[in-house]
C-alpha positions, 0 to 999 in steps of 0.5 A, a space after each residue: 709722533 706716537 709709537 703706533 704711528 712710527 711702527 705703521 710708517 716703518 711697515 710700508 715698503 716702497 713699490 719698485 718697478 719690476 727689474 728688467 734683465 739685459 736685452 737679447 742683443 746684449 746677451 748675444 754680443 756678450 756671448 759672441 765676445 766671450 766665444 771669440 776670446 776663448 777661440 783666441 786662447 785656443 788659437 794662441 795655445 794650439 795654433 801659435 804654439 805658445 805656452 798655456 799661461 801666455 795664451 791665457 794672458 793674451 785672451 784675458 788682456 784682450 778682454 780687459 782691453 775691450 772693457 776699457 774701450 767700451 768704458 771710454 766709449 760709454 763715458 764719451 757717449 753720456 757726456 755728449 747727451 
């Protein structure tokens, strides 16, 4: 190959399909879960009279638990396909 051919092939950029964002349902579900975790924080802090750090730990721990459950469910779903 000559240097002219090498520069010509390097200038060609691959065509990628347009990126799709998350679906509307997923945005609504994520917003609902986020709002629920914030509500749980305020309920634990103000309603149950827990320390702010304890209330935050409960809500963050609940969120991490939900992510773990979704991860296991997604892995199980993909293995069955």
